[in-house]
N, C-alpha and C positions, 0 to 999 in steps of 0.2 A: 220830372225835370221841367224847370220853368223855361219860358221863352228866352230869357236872358242867358240861362245856362246853355241852351241849344246854340245861341248865337256865338257864345264863347268857346264852343267845342271845336277843336282843331285836331283832325286826324293826320298823323304823319304816315305817308305812304312813299315807298321807294319803288321805282319802275326800272325795268331793263328793256328798253325799246328793241334791242337786237339789230338785225340786218334786214335787207330786202323790204318786205311790206311791214315788218314789225314796227318801225317808227310811226307809220300812218295808223296802224291798228291801235297802238298804245295811245297815240294822241287823241283818237276818237273816243277811246274809253275814258281818258282823262276829262274830255269835254263833257261827257255824260255825267261823270261823278261831280264835276264842278257845278253843272246845272242842277243836279240833285241837291247839292249843298246850298245853293242859292234858294231853292224852293223850300228846303226843310230846315234852314237855319244853322248849317255847320260849314266848316271850310276844311280844305285839305292842304297840308304843307307837303309839296312834292319834292322828292329827291330823285334825280336820274342817275342810274348806274350804267357805266359802259361795260359790256361783257361780250364775249364771243368774237366774231369776225371784226366787228367795229373796234373793239378794244385791241385786238391783235394789230390791226392796221394803224391805230393811233398810238398805242403804247408798247407794242411788241409782246404783250401777254394777254391771255384770254380774260383775265379779270385781275384788277389791281388789289393789293391788300387794303388800300384806303377805301375801295368800293365795298369790299366785304365788311369792313368795319362800319361804313356808312349805313349799311343795312341793319347793323346791330342785331338785336333780338327780335326784330320785326318778323311777322309772318312772311312766307314767300311772296315776293313782289309780282305784280303783273308783268308779264314778259312777252315780247314780240318774237317773231321768227328769228332764228339764228342759223348761221352756216350758209349753205348754198353750194352750187357747183364749183365756185372758185375755191372752196374749202375742202374739196374732195367728197362732198355729199352729192350723190346723184339726184336729179330731179325725180319727183314721184312718178310712178308708172302712169301712163295714159290709158284710160279705159275707153274702148271703142264700142 
């Protein structure tokens, strides 16, 4: 692959930030991949998908049909944390 081919390579990636710390974790991962792209001559076209508690709060459903379609035939997207105590999921046990 030539340098021009690398510069023209755009990877399409869908993310599901989720709830809680998920958005921060996914944002950090995106920053790392964007930096790698700058260093190695590629770019990423990001698509964000709302799912889980965030989608329920915003749209009344856990995931919208349009978000499933947006993911298309792509591999499973990077996903942040989802759920939490307000969704009936207890916090993890504390080890002492």
